[in-house]
N, C-alpha and C positions, 0 to 999 in steps of 0.2 A: 710527589713533592716537587717543588721547584728548585732547580739546580743550574748553577752557572759554572762553566769551566773556562778558566783563562789559560789559553795555549791550545792551539789546534794542530800540534805536531802529531806524531804517531800515537802517543799515549792519550793525549787530550781528545783527539777526534774519534778514536775507537771507544774510549770511555764514555764520550758523550752520546755517540750512536747507540751504544749498548744500554745505557741508562735509559735513553728514551724508549728503546725496544722493550724494557721491562715495566714501561708505564709512567715514567716521570716526565716532566716538562723541563726541557734542557736548553740552555743558551750557551753556545760555544763562542768564546771571544778570542781575538787575536788582533795585535796591532799592525799585522801585515795586511794591508788593505787588499793587495793583489790576491793573497790566499783566500780571504773572505769573499772577494768577488768571484773567485773560481768555485768555491763551495756553494754559493748562492745560485750559480749557473748550472749546478748539478753535477760538476766535475770533481775528481778527486785529486789532491795534490800529492798523494802518495799511492802506492800500489799495495793493496791487502786484499786477498780473496774475499769476496762477498761484502765488502765494505760499501761499495758504491750502491748496491741494491738496498742495503740496510739504512743508509743515509736518505736515499730517495723516499723509501717507505715511511720513515718517521718524519721527513719534511712534509710529505703530503698529509700525514696524520695530525700535523701542527704540534707534534711533540718535540721537535728539533729545529732550532733556529740558529742564525749566525750573526755576529755583530763585532764592530771594532771598539765598542765603548764599554769599559769595566764599569763605569757608573751605572750603566743600564742593567748590567748583572747584579751589582750589590743591591740596587733598588728592588729588583724582581725576585732574587733567590735567597733562601735562608742558608743553604749550603753553597759555599764557594770553594771550588777545587782549584788548586794551583798546580798546573801541569806544564810549566815552562821548562826550557832547556837548562841543564846544569853541566855545561862542558867542562872538560878538564882544563886546569891551569898547566903552565909549563912543569910545574913540580908534581903533577899527577893528582893534586887535590881538586875538589869540585868547586867551579865558580858559582856562587850563589848570588850574583848581582841581579839577575832577573827574578829570583825568588824574592829578594829584598824589594825590588822595585814594584813588583805586583803587590806585595804585602802592603807596602806604603800607600799605593793607590786605593786599595780596598778599604784600608783604615780611614783615609781621608774622606771617603764617600759613605761611611756607615751611619745610620741614624737609629738603627734597631739591632736587636740581637742577631748575630750571625756566627756561623761556624766556618772557620777558614781551614780547609783540609789540604795538607800536602800530598799531592800525588806523585810529584816528581821523585826521582831517586835522589835522596839528600843524605849528608853525613849525620850521624847520630848527634842530638842536641840542636839540630836546626830548628825544631819546633819552639825551643826556648828562644832562639833569635826572632822568629816570626812573631812570637808573643810579645817580645821587647819592641819590635817595630810597631805593632799595633797599638801597644800602650802608648808609645811616643806620639803617633800621628791621629789616633782615633779622637773623636769629640769626647769630652768628659762625660762620664755616666753611661755611656753606651756599653751594653753587655756583649760579650762574645766568648767563643771558645775556639782553641786550636786543636787540630787532630791530625793524625798521620794515617794515611791509607795507601800502603804502597801497592805498585801494580806488579803483576806476574804474568805478563802478556808475552807470548812467543810470536815473533814475526812470522806471518804465513798461517798462523792458527790463532790469531788474536781474538777473533769473535767468539769461537768455541771455548777459548780459555776464560773469557770473561763470563759468558752465559752458563759454563759448566766448570767452575773453577776448582782447583785442588783445595784451596782454602781462601777465605777472605780475612785479611789482618787489619784490625782497627785499633789505633792507638789514641787514647783519650785521657782526660784528667778530670772530667766531671760526669756525673750521672746524666745530666741534660744532654750532653754531647753523645754519650753512649747510646741513649734511647733514640736520638734522631738518626745516628748512623745505622743502628740496627733496623730501623724502620725503612731507611733507604734500600738496604739489601734484603729486606724481608721476602721479595719475590724469589730470591735465590736460596733462602734458608734451608729448603729441603734438598737442595743439591750439593751442598758442600759443608765443610767445617768453617764456622765463623769464630775466629779467635780475638778476644778483646784483651789488650795489654795497655800498659802505660805508653806514652809517646816514644820514649827512648828505645823501648823494646821493639816497637813496630818499625822504626827507622832502621834499626840494626838487623832486623830479620832480612830485609832486602839485600843488603850488602853481603851478609853472611851467606845467604842462599846463593846468590850469583857467583861469589868467590868460590864456593864449595864446588859448584857445577864446572867452574873453570879449572879447578884443581883436578877433578875427575878426567877432563879432557887431556890436560897436560900429563897426568899420570899414565893414561893409556897410550899416549904418544911416546912417552919415554919407554914403557914396556915393549912398544912396537920397535924401537930402536934395538932393544936387547934381542927381540924375536929374529931381526934381520941378521944377526950375528951367530944365529943357530939355525936349527930346521924347524923351529916352532912357527906356527902361523897365528897372527894376532887375532884373526876372526875366531879361531878355536879357543884361544886363551881367554878372549873377552866373553865368549859364550859360557865357558866354564866358571868364570868370575861371576857373571850376571845371574846365574841360577842361585847364587847365595842371597837370600832375601835381605841380608844386611847390607849388601852391596847394590844389588839391582842392576839391570842391563842398560838402563838409560845412561847416555853421555859416555858410553864405553866404546865409541867408534873412533878408531885411529884415523888420522888424515892430515890435512894441510894446516891445521890449527884453528883456533876460534877467532871470531871477528865480531863485527856489528857494533851497535851503539852501547850496549850493556856490559857484556863480560870485560872487555879492555878497560873501560871507563871505570866500572865499579870496582874492579880489582885494585887499580891504581888508587882510587879514592879510599877504599878500605885500608890499603897499606899506609896511606897518609893519615887516616883517622887513628890508627893504632899508634903510629909515630907521635901524633900530637899528644896522645894520652900516655906516652912513655913506654911503649911496647914495639920492639923491632920485629915485624912479622916476616921473618926470613923464609918461612915455608911459602908464602904467596909470592914473594920475590922470585923464588925458583920456578913457581908456576909461570910467571911472566917470561922468564928466560927461556924455558923450554919452549913456549909458544912462539917466541921471536925466532928460535933456531929452526923451527919447522920450515919456514921460507927458504932457509939456506939448504936444508935437506931436500926440499922438492927440486930446487935449481940444480943441485948436484946430481939428482936422478937423471934430470934431462941431459945434463953435460956428459954423464957417463956413457951416453949413447953416440957420442961423436968425438971425433978427434979435436974439433974445435966448434963452438956455437956461432962463430962469426960467419955471417952470411946465411945461417940456416933459418928455414921458415917453420915456425912452431904454431900449431893451431891451439888456442885455448878455449875450452869449452866451459862456460860457467864463470861469471865475474862477480855476482852478488856474494855476500858473505855466507848465505844459505839459500836453499830453494824457496820459492813462493814468496819472494820479496824482491824489490828493486833497490834495496838498501846497500850501498857501497861503503858505509862507514866502517873503517878498519878491516875491510875485506882482505883475506890473504892474498887474493889476486893482485892487489896493487903492488905490494913489495916484490911478489915473485915476477910479475911481468917487467917491472923496472930493473930488477936484477938480470933477467934474461936479456933486455935490451942493452944493458951495460956490457954484457958478454958478446954483443954484436948480432944477436938474433932478431929476426923479423917476426912480428906477431900478427896472426890473423885470429880475431876474438869473435866470439858470439855468446850472448846470454838471452834467453827468452823475453826478460822485461827490463833488465838493468842497463842496457847499452847506453842510453842517454846519460844516466848518472855516472857510468863508467868513464865516459869520455871526459867529464870534469874531474874525476877522482885520479884517473891514470895519466891523461895528457898524452905526451910523446907523440905529437903530430908527425906523421910520416913514418913512424916505426910501428904503429899499431893500425891495422886495418879492421874495422868493425863490419860484421856481416849480419844480414837479416835472417840467416837460417844456418843450421848446423852443417850442412853438406857443402855449401858455398865457402864456409870458413875452412874446412879441412882440405879443400881442393889445393893441390900443390905443396901441401905441407909435408914435412919431413918427420914430424911426430906430433901426436895429439896429447895434450895435457888437460886432464879433467879436474877442475878446481871447485865445482859446485855440483852437488848431486840432484840435479833436476831430473824428474821423472822421465822427461823425453829422451835423455841420454841413454837410459836403461834400455830403450826401444831402438837404439840406433842399428841401421842395416849394415852388418859387417861385410856382407857380400858386396854391397855397393861401395863401402869404404875400400875394400881390397881392389875393386876394379879402378877406383879412383887413384889409389896410392901404390897398388902392387906390393912388391916385396918390401917397400919402405915402410909398411904400416907398423908403427910403434906407438903404444898407448902407455902413457904415464898417468895412472889413476890415483889422483890425490884424495879420493873419497871411497876407494875400495868398493866400487860399484859392481865389479864383475869377479868371477872366479878365475884364478890362474889356470886351472886345468881346462876349463872351457875355452880360454883364450888360446891355450897351446894347441888344442885340437883344431882350432880354427886357423892356425899358423900365424898368429899374431904375437909379436914381441910385446909381452905385457909386464909392467912393473907397477905394483901396488906399494902400500905402506905396511911394513912388518909382515909381508907374505912370503 
């Protein structure tokens, strides 16, 4: 099938490359000329494991192309995916200006039947507004359908998530659109569950799913705070909870809190959606509050090791909001580092891939020194703070660290990567979350 995807951000680019991989002809479109120039040159504007190879393979096979022209996409493709940004407004609701602008331009260029598919994470009833926009601007008599196809991609595992998904959700309001969308995903039908709903249910599934996962993270962080006031260990508590099939073990890792482009934004948007519909979603407001307080908790754990943080050097390992991505959006490291600097600390920071993005997100020129490897970052530090659970940190050479730092070696582990008993045997002052 011929597909056009408007928006080559994280979702749009991964979706385009993967749809090409399963055999479709895909045109990825973006109004950012520099980004399209980068993609045409064979480079990637984002970091995602395996994405560069997948794009290169499908460009060579002539199944994947790039353009800045929406008109070209409308002319060539029957399925038009809208995968543009829906950033939060100051009140937490989603800004749909890009969705509206793209829908308008698609409508103005339609001459034959097209399906406009919302791939962006949007509030429930956005499909209705897309339909109204198309009705307003499309030539009279041109047939079309609107559909919703929310994404469930985890950064760092996005390609696997697309090609081997837990489920595919399709929201449609006509049999014609249903058949076309099922045809699109037919190469994956034996690998997953395909759920066809109305448009509103599909839109709501995404916000409901992400908000529930955020709830699990905040819940286990709250339980970790109770553990610290007793002799309980959050790792053992979470393990015992996770054996219950009704609960499951995923997203029961206590730590520095959640970040990224999805959970914080989708949580705020869902709260505002409920508010607009007349429901005060107090439960999700508490999820937000617990997550915000995790930054203060981490800073306090650092402070507790010193009479004062003023003039102290802290090595921060891990800046991205999670491993296997360079995404700094809403990363816990941003607030934590800024709070440490406010206390007078000097920061030596390292992340395997997110350093350049971190420089823009954190700033604080002169107060943060960025390093190209883990060991140069910890040299001269009076404490090590782990904020992202990158695999290479798990392999750190403690003997080397002890030689570098001697008796000063303190590790505050914001991701519970190590076992307290093991650290004690090594003579390391180790502080975890809920341990």
